[in-house]
C-alpha positions as CSV (number, residue, x, y, z in Angstrom):
1,M,102.0,33.7,97.2
2,D,100.9,36.5,94.9
3,W,103.7,38.8,96.1
4,L,107.3,38.2,97.2
5,P,109.8,41.1,97.8
6,T,113.0,41.2,95.9
7,L,115.5,42.0,98.6
8,S,118.7,42.0,96.5
9,E,117.9,45.5,95.2
10,W,118.1,47.1,98.6
11,Q,120.8,47.6,101.2
12,G,120.7,47.6,105.0
13,P,119.1,45.3,107.6
14,T,116.7,42.7,106.2
15,Y,113.6,44.1,107.8
16,L,114.3,47.5,106.2
17,R,114.9,45.9,102.8
18,I,111.5,44.4,103.1
19,V,110.0,47.8,103.8
20,E,111.8,49.3,100.9
21,A,110.6,46.6,98.6
22,I,107.0,47.2,99.8
23,A,107.3,50.9,99.2
24,S,108.9,50.4,95.7
25,D,106.3,47.8,94.6
26,I,103.5,50.1,95.7
27,A,105.0,53.0,93.7
28,G,105.6,50.8,90.7
29,G,102.1,49.3,90.7
30,R,103.1,45.8,91.7
31,L,101.2,46.2,94.9
32,H,97.8,47.9,95.0
33,R,95.8,49.6,97.7
34,G,93.7,47.1,99.6
35,E,95.8,44.1,98.5
36,R,96.4,41.5,101.1
37,L,100.0,40.6,101.9
38,P,101.4,37.2,102.8
39,T,101.1,36.3,106.5
40,H,104.1,36.9,108.7
41,R,104.8,33.2,108.8
42,A,104.3,32.6,105.1
43,L,106.7,35.4,104.1
44,A,109.3,34.3,106.6
45,G,109.2,30.8,105.2
46,A,109.4,32.0,101.6
47,L,112.4,34.2,102.3
48,N,114.0,31.7,104.7
49,I,114.3,34.4,107.5
50,D,113.2,34.7,111.1
51,L,109.5,35.4,111.8
52,T,110.5,38.3,114.0
53,T,112.2,40.0,111.0
54,V,109.0,39.9,109.1
55,T,107.0,41.2,112.1
56,R,109.5,44.0,112.5
57,A,109.3,44.9,108.8
58,Y,105.5,44.9,108.7
59,G,105.4,47.0,111.9
60,E,107.8,49.6,110.3
61,A,105.7,49.6,107.1
62,R,102.6,50.3,109.2
63,R,104.4,53.1,111.0
64,R,105.2,54.7,107.6
65,G,101.5,54.4,106.5
66,L,102.2,51.8,103.8
67,L,100.3,48.9,105.4
68,E,97.4,48.4,107.8
69,A,96.5,45.5,110.0
70,R,92.9,44.3,110.2
71,V,92.0,42.1,113.1
72,G,91.2,38.6,112.1
73,Q,91.8,39.4,108.4
74,G,95.6,40.0,107.9
75,T,97.8,42.8,106.6
76,F,96.8,45.0,103.7
77,V,98.3,47.8,101.6
78,S,97.0,51.1,102.9
79,E,95.0,53.6,100.9
80,T,97.0,56.5,102.0
81,T,100.2,57.5,103.8
82,A,98.6,60.5,105.6
83,R,98.7,60.5,109.4
84,A,96.2,62.0,111.8
85,A,96.8,65.7,112.6
86,A,98.0,66.2,116.2
87,D,97.0,69.9,116.6
88,L,93.3,69.9,115.6
89,P,90.9,71.7,117.9
90,V,89.2,69.3,120.4
91,Q,85.8,69.5,118.8
92,V,87.2,68.9,115.2
93,S,87.7,65.3,114.3
94,I,87.8,65.8,110.5
95,D,89.3,69.0,109.1
96,L,88.3,69.8,105.5
97,S,89.3,73.4,105.8
98,M,92.8,73.3,104.3
99,N,92.9,72.8,100.5
100,I,95.7,70.3,100.2
101,P,96.3,67.4,97.9
102,P,95.6,63.9,99.2
103,Q,98.5,61.5,99.9
104,P,97.5,58.3,98.1
105,V,99.8,55.3,98.9
106,E,100.6,55.2,95.1
107,A,102.3,58.6,95.4
108,N,104.5,57.2,98.2
109,L,106.1,60.5,99.0
110,D,108.0,59.2,102.1
111,M,109.9,56.7,99.9
112,R,110.5,59.1,97.0
113,I,111.7,61.9,99.3
114,A,114.1,59.5,101.0
115,H,115.4,58.1,97.8
116,G,115.7,61.5,96.2
117,L,117.6,62.9,99.1
118,A,119.9,59.9,99.2
119,S,120.7,60.4,95.5
120,I,121.4,64.1,96.1
121,R,123.7,63.2,99.0
122,S,125.5,60.6,96.9
123,N,126.0,62.9,93.9
124,A,126.8,66.2,95.5
125,G,126.5,66.0,99.3
126,F,124.1,68.0,101.3
127,S,126.7,70.6,102.2
128,A,126.5,71.9,98.6
129,F,123.0,73.1,99.3
130,L,123.6,74.7,102.7
131,S,125.0,78.0,101.6
132,Y,123.6,81.0,99.7
133,A,122.5,80.3,96.1
134,R,121.7,82.5,93.2
135,P,118.3,84.1,93.9
136,G,115.7,82.6,91.6
137,G,117.6,79.4,90.8
138,S,120.6,78.2,88.9
139,A,120.8,78.0,85.1
140,E,120.3,74.2,85.3
141,E,117.4,74.4,87.7
142,R,115.6,77.0,85.4
143,E,116.3,74.9,82.3
144,V,114.6,71.9,84.0
145,A,111.7,74.2,85.0
146,A,111.4,75.6,81.5
147,S,111.3,72.1,80.1
148,W,108.5,71.1,82.4
149,L,106.5,74.3,81.7
150,Q,106.9,74.0,77.9
151,A,104.3,71.1,77.9
152,R,101.7,73.8,78.5
153,L,103.6,77.0,77.7
154,P,105.7,76.4,74.6
155,H,107.2,79.9,74.9
156,A,108.6,79.3,78.4
157,A,112.3,80.1,78.4
158,P,114.9,79.6,81.2
159,E,116.0,83.3,81.2
160,R,112.4,84.4,82.0
161,I,111.9,82.0,85.0
162,V,112.4,82.8,88.6
163,I,112.1,80.1,91.2
164,F,110.3,81.3,94.3
165,P,109.6,79.7,97.7
166,G,105.9,79.1,96.9
167,S,103.3,80.9,94.9
168,Q,102.3,83.2,97.8
169,A,105.8,84.7,97.5
170,I,105.2,85.3,93.8
171,I,101.9,87.0,94.5
172,F,103.4,89.3,97.2
173,N,106.4,90.2,95.0
174,A,104.3,90.8,91.9
175,L,102.0,93.2,93.9
176,L,105.1,94.8,95.4
177,A,106.5,95.4,91.9
178,L,103.3,96.5,90.2
179,T,101.5,98.6,92.8
180,S,101.8,101.4,95.3
181,P,99.6,101.8,98.4
182,G,96.1,102.8,97.3
183,D,96.3,101.2,93.9
184,V,93.6,98.8,92.7
185,V,94.0,95.2,91.7
186,V,91.0,93.4,90.1
187,T,90.1,89.8,91.2
188,E,87.2,87.5,91.1
189,Q,84.6,88.5,93.7
190,L,85.5,85.3,95.5
191,T,89.3,84.7,95.5
192,F,92.3,83.1,97.1
193,P,92.8,84.4,100.7
194,G,96.5,84.7,100.0
195,I,96.1,87.7,97.7
196,K,93.7,89.3,100.2
197,A,96.4,89.0,102.8
198,A,99.2,90.3,100.5
199,A,97.0,93.2,99.3
200,A,96.1,94.2,102.9
201,K,99.8,94.2,103.9
202,L,100.8,96.4,101.0
203,G,97.8,98.8,101.2
204,V,96.4,97.7,97.9
205,R,92.6,97.8,97.3
206,L,91.0,94.8,95.7
207,A,88.0,95.1,93.4
208,G,85.9,92.0,92.8
209,V,84.2,91.2,89.5
210,A,81.1,89.1,89.1
211,M,81.5,85.5,88.2
212,D,79.6,82.6,86.5
213,G,80.4,79.0,86.0
214,E,83.6,79.8,84.1
215,G,84.9,82.4,86.5
216,A,85.3,86.1,86.0
217,R,82.7,87.4,83.5
218,P,84.2,89.3,80.5
219,D,81.7,92.1,80.7
220,A,82.3,92.6,84.4
221,L,86.0,92.5,84.0
222,D,85.9,95.0,81.2
223,E,83.8,97.4,83.3
224,A,86.1,97.0,86.3
225,C,89.1,97.7,84.2
226,R,87.4,100.8,82.7
227,K,86.3,102.1,86.1
228,H,89.3,101.3,88.3
229,K,92.2,101.3,85.8
230,P,93.9,98.6,87.9
231,K,97.6,98.0,88.1
232,A,97.0,94.3,87.8
233,V,94.3,91.6,87.3
234,Y,94.7,88.5,89.4
235,L,92.8,85.4,88.2
236,I,92.8,81.6,88.8
237,P,91.4,80.3,85.5
238,T,91.5,76.6,86.3
239,Q,89.7,75.1,89.3
240,Q,89.2,78.5,90.8
241,N,89.6,78.8,94.5
242,P,87.0,78.5,96.1
243,T,84.4,78.0,93.4
244,T,86.1,75.4,91.1
245,A,85.0,77.6,88.2
246,T,87.1,76.8,85.1
247,M,87.5,78.9,82.0
248,G,87.0,77.3,78.6
249,A,89.0,78.2,75.6
250,A,86.6,80.9,74.4
251,R,86.4,82.5,77.9
252,R,90.2,82.6,78.1
253,K,90.4,84.3,74.7
254,A,87.8,86.9,75.8
255,I,89.6,87.6,79.0
256,A,93.0,88.0,77.3
257,G,91.4,90.4,74.8
258,I,90.0,92.6,77.5
259,I,93.4,92.7,79.4
260,R,95.2,93.6,76.2
261,K,92.5,96.2,75.2
262,R,92.6,97.9,78.6
263,G,96.4,97.8,78.9
264,A,96.3,95.8,82.0
265,V,98.7,93.2,83.4
266,L,97.6,89.7,84.4
267,I,98.8,87.7,87.4
268,E,97.8,84.2,86.4
269,D,97.7,81.8,89.3
270,D,97.9,78.3,87.7
271,V,98.4,76.4,90.9
272,Y,95.7,73.9,89.9
273,G,96.8,73.7,86.3
274,P,98.6,70.3,86.6
275,L,95.4,68.7,87.7
276,E,93.9,69.6,84.3
277,P,97.0,69.7,82.0
278,S,95.0,69.9,78.7
279,L,93.8,73.5,79.5
280,S,96.0,76.1,77.9
281,P,97.0,79.0,80.2
282,I,95.9,82.5,79.4
283,A,99.6,83.3,79.3
284,N,99.8,81.6,75.9
285,L,97.5,84.3,74.5
286,I,99.1,87.4,76.2
287,P,102.6,86.3,77.2
288,E,103.9,89.9,77.1
289,R,101.3,90.9,79.8
290,T,101.3,87.9,82.1
291,Y,103.1,87.1,85.3
292,Y,102.5,83.4,85.3
293,A,102.8,81.4,88.6
294,A,103.0,77.6,88.6
295,S,103.3,75.9,91.9
296,F,103.6,72.3,93.2
297,A,101.5,73.0,96.3
298,K,98.3,71.4,95.0
299,C,99.8,68.7,92.7
300,I,102.5,67.3,95.0
301,A,102.7,68.9,98.5
302,P,102.6,72.5,99.8
303,A,105.6,72.1,102.1
304,L,108.0,71.8,99.2
305,R,107.7,75.6,99.0
306,I,108.6,75.7,95.3
307,A,106.9,77.7,92.6
308,Y,107.9,79.0,89.2
309,L,107.3,82.5,87.9
310,L,107.4,82.9,84.1
311,A,108.0,86.6,83.6
312,P,106.7,88.5,80.6
313,D,110.1,89.7,79.6
314,P,113.8,89.6,80.8
315,G,113.4,93.0,82.5
316,V,110.6,91.8,84.7
317,E,112.6,88.7,85.4
318,Q,115.5,90.8,86.8
319,S,113.1,92.9,88.8
320,M,111.3,90.0,90.3
321,R,114.6,88.2,91.1
322,A,115.7,91.4,92.9
323,G,112.5,91.5,94.8
324,L,112.9,87.9,95.8
325,Q,116.4,88.6,97.0
326,A,115.2,91.6,99.0
327,T,112.3,89.8,100.7
328,M,113.2,86.1,101.0
329,Q,116.7,85.8,99.5
330,M,116.1,82.5,97.7
331,P,114.0,79.4,97.7
332,P,115.1,76.4,99.8
333,S,118.0,75.0,97.9
334,L,117.6,71.4,99.0
335,M,113.9,71.3,98.1
336,V,114.7,72.9,94.7
337,A,117.3,70.2,94.1
338,L,114.8,67.4,95.0
339,L,112.1,68.8,92.8
340,T,114.5,69.3,89.9
341,Q,115.6,65.7,90.2
342,W,112.0,64.5,90.3
343,L,111.2,66.6,87.2
344,R,114.2,65.4,85.3
345,S,113.6,61.7,86.1
346,G,109.9,61.7,85.6
347,V,109.1,60.9,89.3
348,A,107.2,64.2,89.6
349,G,104.9,63.1,86.8
350,D,104.2,59.8,88.5
351,I,103.4,61.6,91.8
352,I,101.1,64.1,90.1
353,Q,99.3,61.3,88.2
354,A,98.7,59.4,91.4
355,I,97.3,62.5,93.2
356,R,95.2,63.4,90.1
357,S,93.7,59.9,90.1
358,E,93.0,60.1,93.9
359,A,91.4,63.5,93.5
360,A,89.1,62.1,90.8
361,A,88.1,59.2,93.0
362,R,87.3,61.5,95.9
363,Q,85.1,63.7,93.6
364,Q,83.2,60.5,92.6
365,L,82.7,59.9,96.3
366,A,81.4,63.4,96.9
367,A,79.0,63.0,94.0
368,R,77.5,59.9,95.7
369,F,77.0,61.6,99.1
370,L,76.0,65.0,97.9
371,K,73.7,63.9,95.0
372,A,70.7,65.8,96.5
373,V,72.8,68.9,97.3
374,P,73.6,71.7,94.8
375,Y,77.4,72.1,94.5
376,A,80.1,72.9,92.0
377,A,83.1,70.8,91.3
378,R,85.6,69.6,88.7
379,P,86.4,65.9,87.9
380,A,89.9,66.1,89.5
381,S,89.8,69.1,91.8
382,H,90.7,68.9,95.5
383,H,87.6,70.9,96.6
384,V,83.9,71.5,96.0
385,W,81.9,74.7,96.4
386,M,78.5,74.5,98.0
387,P,76.4,77.7,97.4
388,L,74.2,78.8,100.3
389,P,70.7,80.2,99.6
390,K,70.2,83.7,101.0
391,P,67.9,82.7,103.9
392,I,70.6,80.4,105.4
393,D,72.7,81.6,108.2
394,G,76.2,80.5,107.1
395,N,77.7,81.0,110.5
396,A,75.1,78.8,112.1
397,L,75.8,76.1,109.6
398,L,79.5,76.3,110.2
399,S,79.0,76.1,113.9
400,H,76.6,73.2,113.5
401,L,79.2,71.3,111.4
402,M,82.0,72.1,114.0
403,R,79.8,70.7,116.8
404,N,79.5,67.6,114.7
405,G,83.3,67.3,114.3
406,L,83.7,68.7,110.8
407,A,85.6,71.9,109.8
408,V,85.0,73.6,106.4
409,V,85.5,77.2,105.3
410,G,82.8,79.9,104.7
411,D,82.6,82.5,102.0
412,D,83.9,85.4,104.2
413,A,87.5,84.0,103.9
414,F,87.3,84.5,100.1
415,E,84.9,87.5,99.4
416,V,86.0,90.7,97.8
417,G,83.3,93.3,98.2
418,D,79.8,93.0,99.7
419,S,78.0,91.3,96.8
420,A,80.1,88.1,96.6
421,P,78.1,84.8,96.4
422,R,77.7,82.9,99.7
423,G,78.8,79.3,100.2
424,L,81.1,76.8,101.7
425,R,84.4,75.3,100.4
426,I,84.9,71.7,101.3
427,S,88.4,70.4,100.7
428,L,88.2,66.7,99.8
429,G,92.0,66.3,99.7
430,A,92.4,67.1,103.4
431,A,90.8,63.9,104.6
432,R,93.3,61.2,105.4
433,N,91.6,58.5,103.4
434,R,88.3,57.8,101.6
435,A,86.7,56.3,104.7
436,E,87.3,59.5,106.7
437,L,86.1,61.5,103.7
438,S,82.9,59.4,103.5
439,Q,82.3,60.1,107.2
440,A,82.7,63.8,106.7
441,L,80.5,64.0,103.6
442,Q,77.8,62.1,105.5
443,V,77.9,64.7,108.3
444,L,77.7,67.5,105.6
445,A,74.9,65.8,103.7
446,N,72.9,65.3,106.9
447,A,73.4,69.0,108.0
448,V,72.2,70.5,104.8
449,K,69.1,68.4,104.8
450,T,68.3,69.2,108.5
451,P,67.0,72.5,109.8
452,V,69.9,74.7,111.1
453,G,69.1,77.9,113.0
454,G,65.4,77.3,112.4
455,R,65.6,77.2,108.6
456,Q,65.7,74.3,106.1
457,I,68.8,74.5,103.9
458,V,67.6,72.4,101.0
């Protein structure tokens, strides 16, 4: 046999030790997606155990999403550990509306979460994380955060870091600290819905600036800052949501120069930064004017609810920590402990690399299905942006896709102002696996080549 589990490394019943060995070998690269495992009988004979034990182990591994059985072929390593959503609308069979990272089997989050929590329980016990904690993170947690950020932000220092329960909390508290009702914040003319929601709740007006393939245009930003004198500028420089526009080094330098010249403050949302780690954040150019937000929602999983704010100075750090305490008290301590352990041990890097590789593979799949369709993408982004020509009725297209079982998001969720470009955001990471994504992309490709609402789309 090509593969045989090492059971002596694990504890518990034999069937669970087999499952743990499968999970560990997938994470370590000793088992690969699509690889065929030994038959139940062959593995039982090799390990000198009952056939029913192997059957139970394979069944549990399938339940966890690690393996899949193919009738007449055998048992194989799965492509993904994602399960089918239970709360989709009846007419939706594939939901590509939520921009989330895929769950490739190599990331093996189930196993890594279980092992991480077991280690935390062994070292400190869960009760240590069930009381109130220092708002913004402990000294040790912020030191680990600074060490991780320093790979891309050499000036990151623990005393300027506040740990928040997600980047949405950073955005809301930054607006709360910087603005009053009626003030203006400048964004790209298509932007993250989260800042639209936060601005609406706080009575802040958003002004959208024109974009090109690299995001906000410097001339448009300069004019908007001159005209509106905004209290802040909110930008997503890398894999912009929804357009995937990504600023090159020269564009980032130009944007930083305008913000400095106009005396503005930047809220830099770098949630997609870990997917393209070679790109230097704008915060490196104007650290004294940047509220920098780094999240793990797109490079590991959104439900961790952990994000790092790098404040421009210690005074802002204290203010943002006080704002966190007043609005949400603190981030979830157990999740902070888990992520801190992952960062310290290197597990977080392994997970991010697996997700980055899967994102790249899904982009290649999209390129194959959408080769005749104009769209924008990045090599390792979780989404693509499909512009819609003016004659096309976007609502009719969305309805057509919905009737065919596919959900995506239209431009109205992202637009700031009346002149924003029209289009669709398709979230590739939301598909459970590549087979499901292929099915969805085929539906999309067919739709844009077929008359919808009486008009030809392409």
